[in-house]
N, C-alpha and C positions, 0 to 999 in steps of 0.2 A: 341564763337558763335556770328554770325552775325544776326541782326535783320532787316527785310525788310518789307515794305508795298506791298501788291499785289493788283493789279487792273485788273479785268476781263471786257473787253469791247467787246460787241456784236454789230457788224454792220450787214448789210443786208446779206452778203454772207461770212463772216469771223468772227473769234473770236480771240482777242489779249489778251494775258496774260502779263502784264507788271510787272516787279519787280523793285520797287522803293526804294531808301534809305529813311530813317526816315525824311530827309529834302526834299523828293519827287524828288531826281535826279534820272534818268533812269539808271538802272544797267543792266538789261537784258530784252528782249522781245521774246516771243513765239508767233506764229500765226499758223494757219492751213497751209497757204502758205509756211511757213518756214520748214514744215514737207515734202514738195514736192508735195502736192496736188494742182493742178492747175485747174482753170475754172470749168468745169462741174463735175470734180472728187472730188470737195470740198462739200461733203455732211456734212453740219455743225455739226449736232448732231451725225452722224455716226462716225466722227473721233475726236469728242471732247474728248471721253475716252482716245484715244491715246495721245492727246495733254496734258490732265491732267497727264497722267502717265509720260511723259517726263519732265514735270515740277516738279512732286514729286520726280523723280530721281535726278534732279538738286538740290532740296532743301535738300534731304538727304545727298548726296555726299558732298555738301558744308557746311553742318551742319547749316542751316539757320532756324531761328525761324520767324514765321509770327506775325508782330506786328498788322496790320490792313488789312482787306479784304474788297475791295470796288467792287460793281458790277455796271456796266454802260450799259444802253441801253437794259435792260432786261424787257420783259413783263412778266405777271403772267404765261402764258402758258410756256414760255421759262424757267422760274424758276422751274416750275413743272418738265420739262424734264431734267434739270440739276440735280435736286434732285434725279430723278429716276436713272441717271447715277451713 
């Protein structure tokens, strides 16, 4: 089993999910843009569920455990929306 840190970073029009090693070296990155959504098609919270599903499939297929989860750039409102999803 591999152990990774996950960092979710929210910017104005995108969400990045970073998979980092225990010593914080970058292993993999997912974003809404990497799923093929561009410009106005990137409705952040509409496709966030799809982004999470892709990340979960990666974690399960590679048998990865989460050591630490870090949330960057989230306001209280965005946290409530993410919990809802």
